[in-house]
N, C-alpha and C positions, 0 to 999 in steps of 0.2 A: 242156453236159452236166455233171451233178453227179457227183462222185467219192465213193466209199465213205469213211466216216470213217477207217478204218484206213489207206487209201491216202493220205488227206490228212495224217494224222499223219506218215507216212513222208516225204512231200514237204516238210513244214515242218521235220522233223528234218534232212533233207539240206540245206535252206537254211541252217539254223543251223550245221551242220558246216562247210559251205563258207565261211561268213562268219567263224567264230570258232575252229574246232577245230584244235589243234596237238598232239593226243594221239597216242600210238602206236596202230597198227592193233589190237592186242589189246584196247585200251580201247574202241575203236569197236565191236569185236565184242561186247563186254559190253553196250554201249548198245543194240545191235540185239537182243541176247537179252532185255533188259528190255522193249524195245518189243514183241517177239513175245509175251511173257507178258501184257502189257497188251492186245495185239491180240486174244488169245484171250478175255479177259474181256469186252471190248467187243463182240466178235462174238456172244457168247452173250446179253449183257444190253442192249447198246446204250449203255452208260455205265460209268464207273468209280465205284464207291460207296465211301464211307468216312465215319467218324464223327469229328468235330472237336469235342471236348468233348461237349456235349449236342446239337450240331447234326448232322443227317444231311446229307451232301453227295453230289451226283450230278454228275459231270463228263462231258461229252460233246463239248465244243468241241475240235476237233483242234488248233487253234493253242495253246490253253491246255495240253492234254496234252503236246504236243511241247515247249512251253516248260518245263514242269516236269521232263520227262525230261532235256532238255538241261542244265538248271540243275544237277540232281543229277550228271550226267555231268561237268560242268565243275568242280564241287566235288570230286568223288572223284578227278579227274585233276590237281588243283592248278592249274587254269587260272583266270586272272583275268577271268572273265566275270560281269558283274553282272546282276541281274534287270532293271535299266533297259536294259541293252544288248539283252537278249533281247526285251523289250517293244517296243523301237524297231524291231526287224526284223519282228516278228510283228504289230504294231499292236494289242496288247492291254494291259490295265492291270496294274500291279504286284500288286494284290491277287489277280488271277487266277493269277499265277505263284506267289504264296505258297500259295494254296489247292491248286494243282496239285502243287507241291513236297511238301506234306504228304500229299496223296492218293497220289501215286506212291510216296513213301518208305514210307508205311504199307502199301500194297498189295504192294510188293516186299520188305517186311520188312527194310529197310536201317537 
């Protein structure tokens, strides 16, 4: 059975939280607020859109989106979680995390 992209993002976020997160609950709440904002965008369009220089980018891979969200979370909470650590858990490449980081950061206006 296939799951919805939004549910998949949440599953991967929870996997990353369990593996790496040592932040206070208020910061996890903020992460879930960010996720909810992205969830609404993906529900309406099916992807997260952003411009990177002159390139138009469309992200819809739930692992990539969860990785970018979690990477921003780890940076803003001062945790020492690297892109490579995230890619090791999710089985994606570093350039995907970099793209997702820029897309999520731009979308959330951080």
